N, CA, C and O atoms as CSV, one atom per row, in Angstrom:
chain,resi,resn,atom,element,x,y,z
A,1,UNK,N,N,119.527,121.011,66.091
A,1,UNK,CA,C,119.886,119.779,66.778
A,1,UNK,C,C,119.791,120.011,68.281
A,1,UNK,O,O,120.169,121.075,68.771
A,2,UNK,N,N,119.312,119.068,68.977
A,2,UNK,CA,C,119.117,119.164,70.418
A,2,UNK,C,C,120.391,118.812,71.175
A,2,UNK,O,O,121.234,118.068,70.676
A,3,UNK,N,N,120.524,119.357,72.389
A,3,UNK,CA,C,121.653,119.016,73.253
A,3,UNK,C,C,121.396,117.728,74.024
A,3,UNK,O,O,122.271,117.260,74.753
A,4,UNK,N,N,120.226,117.159,73.875
A,4,UNK,CA,C,119.880,115.931,74.592
A,4,UNK,C,C,120.504,114.724,73.905
A,4,UNK,O,O,120.746,114.736,72.698
A,5,UNK,N,N,120.757,113.694,74.682
A,5,UNK,CA,C,121.246,112.435,74.111
A,5,UNK,C,C,120.528,111.282,74.790
A,5,UNK,O,O,120.023,111.421,75.903
A,6,UNK,N,N,120.489,110.166,74.123
A,6,UNK,CA,C,119.917,108.961,74.718
A,6,UNK,C,C,121.019,108.214,75.451
A,6,UNK,O,O,122.064,107.921,74.871
A,7,UNK,N,N,120.794,107.908,76.708
A,7,UNK,CA,C,121.752,107.120,77.489
A,7,UNK,C,C,121.359,105.656,77.353
A,7,UNK,O,O,120.289,105.252,77.807
A,8,UNK,N,N,122.210,104.874,76.737
A,8,UNK,CA,C,121.889,103.465,76.519
A,8,UNK,C,C,122.743,102.548,77.376
A,8,UNK,O,O,122.670,101.327,77.235
A,9,UNK,N,N,123.549,103.115,78.259
A,9,UNK,CA,C,124.391,102.293,79.127
A,9,UNK,C,C,123.668,101.947,80.427
A,9,UNK,O,O,124.296,101.569,81.416
A,10,UNK,N,N,122.359,102.078,80.414
A,10,UNK,CA,C,121.549,101.771,81.592
A,10,UNK,C,C,120.727,100.525,81.317
A,10,UNK,O,O,120.450,100.186,80.166
A,11,UNK,N,N,120.339,99.844,82.394
A,11,UNK,CA,C,119.457,98.697,82.236
A,11,UNK,C,C,118.564,98.545,83.444
A,11,UNK,O,O,118.859,99.039,84.533
A,12,UNK,N,N,117.458,97.844,83.223
A,12,UNK,CA,C,116.481,97.544,84.264
A,12,UNK,C,C,116.536,96.034,84.489
A,12,UNK,O,O,116.407,95.254,83.546
A,13,UNK,N,N,116.726,95.629,85.744
A,13,UNK,CA,C,116.879,94.210,86.057
A,13,UNK,C,C,115.928,93.821,87.185
A,13,UNK,O,O,115.769,94.553,88.162
A,14,UNK,N,N,115.306,92.669,87.034
A,14,UNK,CA,C,114.507,92.061,88.094
A,14,UNK,C,C,115.125,90.706,88.407
A,14,UNK,O,O,115.346,89.891,87.511
A,15,UNK,N,N,115.400,90.475,89.678
A,15,UNK,CA,C,115.955,89.201,90.125
A,15,UNK,C,C,114.982,88.607,91.134
A,15,UNK,O,O,114.570,89.274,92.083
A,16,UNK,N,N,114.622,87.350,90.920
A,16,UNK,CA,C,113.780,86.622,91.862
A,16,UNK,C,C,114.573,85.405,92.307
A,16,UNK,O,O,115.051,84.631,91.477
A,17,UNK,N,N,114.712,85.236,93.605
A,17,UNK,CA,C,115.443,84.088,94.151
A,17,UNK,C,C,114.567,83.407,95.184
A,17,UNK,O,O,113.785,84.050,95.884
A,18,UNK,N,N,114.711,82.101,95.264
A,18,UNK,CA,C,113.908,81.369,96.230
A,18,UNK,C,C,114.525,80.040,96.597
A,18,UNK,O,O,115.304,79.456,95.844
A,19,UNK,N,N,114.158,79.586,97.763
A,19,UNK,CA,C,114.588,78.284,98.263
A,19,UNK,C,C,113.821,77.201,97.507
A,19,UNK,O,O,112.610,77.331,97.323
A,20,UNK,N,N,114.489,76.139,97.068
A,20,UNK,CA,C,113.775,75.068,96.366
A,20,UNK,C,C,112.755,74.347,97.255
A,20,UNK,O,O,111.860,73.671,96.748
A,21,UNK,N,N,112.889,74.490,98.567
A,21,UNK,CA,C,111.948,73.876,99.504
A,21,UNK,C,C,110.800,74.810,99.876
A,21,UNK,O,O,109.928,74.439,100.662
A,22,UNK,N,N,110.795,76.014,99.318
A,22,UNK,CA,C,109.719,76.963,99.560
A,22,UNK,C,C,109.793,77.708,100.879
A,22,UNK,O,O,108.817,78.339,101.284
A,23,UNK,N,N,110.927,77.650,101.556
A,23,UNK,CA,C,111.061,78.317,102.861
A,23,UNK,C,C,111.007,79.840,102.744
A,23,UNK,O,O,110.367,80.504,103.560
A,24,UNK,N,N,111.667,80.386,101.746
A,24,UNK,CA,C,111.715,81.840,101.602
A,24,UNK,C,C,112.040,82.212,100.166
A,24,UNK,O,O,112.555,81.404,99.393
A,25,UNK,N,N,111.721,83.477,99.825
A,25,UNK,CA,C,112.081,84.002,98.517
A,25,UNK,C,C,112.189,85.512,98.612
A,25,UNK,O,O,111.644,86.129,99.527
A,26,UNK,N,N,112.896,86.099,97.659
A,26,UNK,CA,C,112.970,87.549,97.593
A,26,UNK,C,C,112.960,87.983,96.142
A,26,UNK,O,O,113.279,87.211,95.239
A,27,UNK,N,N,112.583,89.246,95.938
A,27,UNK,CA,C,112.566,89.838,94.605
A,27,UNK,C,C,113.233,91.199,94.695
A,27,UNK,O,O,112.980,91.968,95.623
A,28,UNK,N,N,114.077,91.486,93.732
A,28,UNK,CA,C,114.791,92.757,93.680
A,28,UNK,C,C,114.607,93.354,92.299
A,28,UNK,O,O,114.864,92.696,91.291
A,29,UNK,N,N,114.162,94.600,92.251
A,29,UNK,CA,C,114.074,95.334,90.992
A,29,UNK,C,C,114.980,96.539,91.107
A,29,UNK,O,O,114.941,97.258,92.106
A,30,UNK,N,N,115.796,96.765,90.091
A,30,UNK,CA,C,116.694,97.906,90.110
A,30,UNK,C,C,116.907,98.416,88.697
A,30,UNK,O,O,116.739,97.680,87.725
A,31,UNK,N,N,117.278,99.676,88.595
A,31,UNK,CA,C,117.562,100.289,87.303
A,31,UNK,C,C,118.706,101.265,87.495
A,31,UNK,O,O,118.750,101.987,88.491
A,32,UNK,N,N,119.621,101.291,86.556
A,32,UNK,CA,C,120.735,102.229,86.639
A,32,UNK,C,C,121.811,101.888,85.632
A,32,UNK,O,O,121.590,101.130,84.688
A,33,UNK,N,N,122.983,102.465,85.852
A,33,UNK,CA,C,124.109,102.183,84.968
A,33,UNK,C,C,124.462,100.708,85.065
A,33,UNK,O,O,124.406,100.115,86.142
A,34,UNK,N,N,124.823,100.126,83.937
A,34,UNK,CA,C,125.056,98.682,83.855
A,34,UNK,C,C,126.041,98.192,84.904
A,34,UNK,O,O,125.797,97.171,85.546
A,35,UNK,N,N,127.148,98.898,85.090
A,35,UNK,CA,C,128.166,98.459,86.050
A,35,UNK,C,C,127.628,98.470,87.480
A,35,UNK,O,O,127.896,97.548,88.251
A,36,UNK,N,N,126.883,99.492,87.830
A,36,UNK,CA,C,126.322,99.604,89.178
A,36,UNK,C,C,125.285,98.520,89.436
A,36,UNK,O,O,125.244,97.933,90.516
A,37,UNK,N,N,124.455,98.262,88.444
A,37,UNK,CA,C,123.427,97.232,88.578
A,37,UNK,C,C,124.078,95.866,88.765
A,37,UNK,O,O,123.662,95.093,89.628
A,38,UNK,N,N,125.098,95.566,87.960
A,38,UNK,CA,C,125.782,94.272,88.074
A,38,UNK,C,C,126.419,94.101,89.449
A,38,UNK,O,O,126.360,93.020,90.034
A,39,UNK,N,N,127.025,95.163,89.963
A,39,UNK,CA,C,127.658,95.114,91.285
A,39,UNK,C,C,126.619,94.846,92.374
A,39,UNK,O,O,126.850,94.031,93.267
A,40,UNK,N,N,125.490,95.523,92.303
A,40,UNK,CA,C,124.422,95.328,93.285
A,40,UNK,C,C,123.874,93.902,93.228
A,40,UNK,O,O,123.715,93.257,94.264
A,41,UNK,N,N,123.589,93.414,92.036
A,41,UNK,CA,C,123.049,92.060,91.876
A,41,UNK,C,C,124.028,91.031,92.428
A,41,UNK,O,O,123.622,90.089,93.108
A,42,UNK,N,N,125.306,91.206,92.141
A,42,UNK,CA,C,126.326,90.277,92.639
A,42,UNK,C,C,126.377,90.279,94.164
A,42,UNK,O,O,126.437,89.220,94.789
A,43,UNK,N,N,126.352,91.472,94.761
A,43,UNK,CA,C,126.378,91.571,96.227
A,43,UNK,C,C,125.166,90.890,96.864
A,43,UNK,O,O,125.299,90.167,97.851
A,44,UNK,N,N,123.997,91.124,96.298
A,44,UNK,CA,C,122.768,90.558,96.862
A,44,UNK,C,C,122.750,89.040,96.724
A,44,UNK,O,O,122.435,88.339,97.685
A,45,UNK,N,N,123.082,88.523,95.542
A,45,UNK,CA,C,123.041,87.071,95.361
A,45,UNK,C,C,124.111,86.372,96.190
A,45,UNK,O,O,123.904,85.245,96.640
A,46,UNK,N,N,125.261,87.028,96.399
A,46,UNK,CA,C,126.288,86.454,97.278
A,46,UNK,C,C,125.818,86.433,98.732
A,46,UNK,O,O,126.061,85.465,99.453
A,47,UNK,N,N,125.151,87.495,99.156
A,47,UNK,CA,C,124.698,87.611,100.544
A,47,UNK,C,C,123.562,86.648,100.875
A,47,UNK,O,O,123.457,86.173,102.005
A,48,UNK,N,N,122.718,86.363,99.893
A,48,UNK,CA,C,121.562,85.499,100.119
A,48,UNK,C,C,121.673,84.221,99.297
A,48,UNK,O,O,120.689,83.783,98.701
A,49,UNK,N,N,122.849,83.625,99.258
A,49,UNK,CA,C,123.095,82.437,98.448
A,49,UNK,C,C,122.475,81.170,98.990
A,49,UNK,O,O,122.218,80.229,98.239
A,50,UNK,N,N,122.229,81.138,100.307
A,50,UNK,CA,C,121.644,79.949,100.929
A,50,UNK,C,C,120.433,80.340,101.763
A,50,UNK,O,O,120.380,81.429,102.334
A,51,UNK,N,N,119.474,79.447,101.823
A,51,UNK,CA,C,118.282,79.656,102.640
A,51,UNK,C,C,118.691,79.710,104.110
A,51,UNK,O,O,119.452,78.862,104.575
A,52,UNK,N,N,118.194,80.694,104.833
A,52,UNK,CA,C,118.538,80.829,106.251
A,52,UNK,C,C,117.784,79.828,107.123
A,52,UNK,O,O,118.145,79.629,108.283
A,53,UNK,N,N,116.746,79.201,106.583
A,53,UNK,CA,C,115.972,78.230,107.368
A,53,UNK,C,C,116.475,76.806,107.201
A,53,UNK,O,O,116.634,76.088,108.187
A,54,UNK,N,N,116.730,76.383,105.948
A,54,UNK,CA,C,117.113,74.981,105.728
A,54,UNK,C,C,118.515,74.811,105.145
A,54,UNK,O,O,119.027,73.693,105.084
A,55,UNK,N,N,119.143,75.914,104.716
A,55,UNK,CA,C,120.508,75.848,104.193
A,55,UNK,C,C,120.628,75.472,102.730
A,55,UNK,O,O,121.741,75.369,102.214
A,56,UNK,N,N,119.503,75.262,102.044
A,56,UNK,CA,C,119.544,74.909,100.619
A,56,UNK,C,C,120.030,76.093,99.790
A,56,UNK,O,O,119.846,77.247,100.178
A,57,UNK,N,N,120.640,75.809,98.666
A,57,UNK,CA,C,121.109,76.844,97.753
A,57,UNK,C,C,119.906,77.522,97.096
A,57,UNK,O,O,119.007,76.851,96.590
A,58,UNK,N,N,119.899,78.853,97.110
A,58,UNK,CA,C,118.794,79.612,96.529
A,58,UNK,C,C,118.878,79.563,95.005
A,58,UNK,O,O,119.948,79.770,94.433
A,59,UNK,N,N,117.755,79.292,94.353
A,59,UNK,CA,C,117.680,79.360,92.898
A,59,UNK,C,C,117.417,80.796,92.488
A,59,UNK,O,O,116.682,81.508,93.172
A,60,UNK,N,N,118.002,81.233,91.386
A,60,UNK,CA,C,117.890,82.626,90.967
A,60,UNK,C,C,117.386,82.704,89.532
A,60,UNK,O,O,117.909,82.033,88.642
A,61,UNK,N,N,116.363,83.532,89.315
A,61,UNK,CA,C,115.868,83.866,87.984
A,61,UNK,C,C,116.136,85.341,87.756
A,61,UNK,O,O,116.012,86.152,88.674
A,62,UNK,N,N,116.504,85.685,86.533
A,62,UNK,CA,C,116.887,87.064,86.243
A,62,UNK,C,C,116.278,87.496,84.915
A,62,UNK,O,O,116.309,86.753,83.934
A,63,UNK,N,N,115.723,88.709,84.894
A,63,UNK,CA,C,115.180,89.294,83.674
A,63,UNK,C,C,115.764,90.686,83.550
A,63,UNK,O,O,115.719,91.466,84.501
A,64,UNK,N,N,116.310,91.005,82.390
A,64,UNK,CA,C,116.871,92.342,82.223
A,64,UNK,C,C,116.568,92.881,80.840
A,64,UNK,O,O,116.369,92.135,79.882
A,65,UNK,N,N,116.538,94.207,80.770
A,65,UNK,CA,C,116.324,94.881,79.500
A,65,UNK,C,C,117.040,96.220,79.536
A,65,UNK,O,O,117.206,96.806,80.605
A,66,UNK,N,N,117.466,96.707,78.380
A,66,UNK,CA,C,118.101,98.023,78.350
A,66,UNK,C,C,117.091,99.090,78.744
A,66,UNK,O,O,115.892,98.947,78.504
A,67,UNK,N,N,117.576,100.128,79.333
A,67,UNK,CA,C,116.720,101.226,79.767
A,67,UNK,C,C,117.287,102.512,79.190
A,67,UNK,O,O,118.376,102.942,79.571
A,68,UNK,N,N,116.554,103.124,78.273
A,68,UNK,CA,C,117.033,104.359,77.658
A,68,UNK,C,C,116.370,105.547,78.331
A,68,UNK,O,O,115.168,105.543,78.600
A,69,UNK,N,N,117.164,106.546,78.591
A,69,UNK,CA,C,116.634,107.784,79.146
A,69,UNK,C,C,117.141,108.941,78.309
A,69,UNK,O,O,118.231,108.877,77.741
A,70,UNK,N,N,116.359,109.983,78.234
A,70,UNK,CA,C,116.751,111.184,77.517
A,70,UNK,C,C,117.449,112.106,78.491
A,70,UNK,O,O,116.859,112.537,79.482
A,71,UNK,N,N,118.700,112.409,78.212
A,71,UNK,CA,C,119.468,113.287,79.112
A,71,UNK,C,C,119.608,114.667,78.514
A,71,UNK,O,O,120.222,115.544,79.122
């Protein structure tokens, strides 16, 4: 039996946010422990919640999947 284990508490997330008026958009890709990823995503979406040009609320799309690594 191997000493390796599969870490399944990790995930890969892509977040795309943009102004509904097309003024600006950003994309964030991150991978790591689920709690850390959630904290980062929350901080980023809170910080960029409104368009800096027109003040409209940024729309957010999110795609995530589990990320297994052999430790």
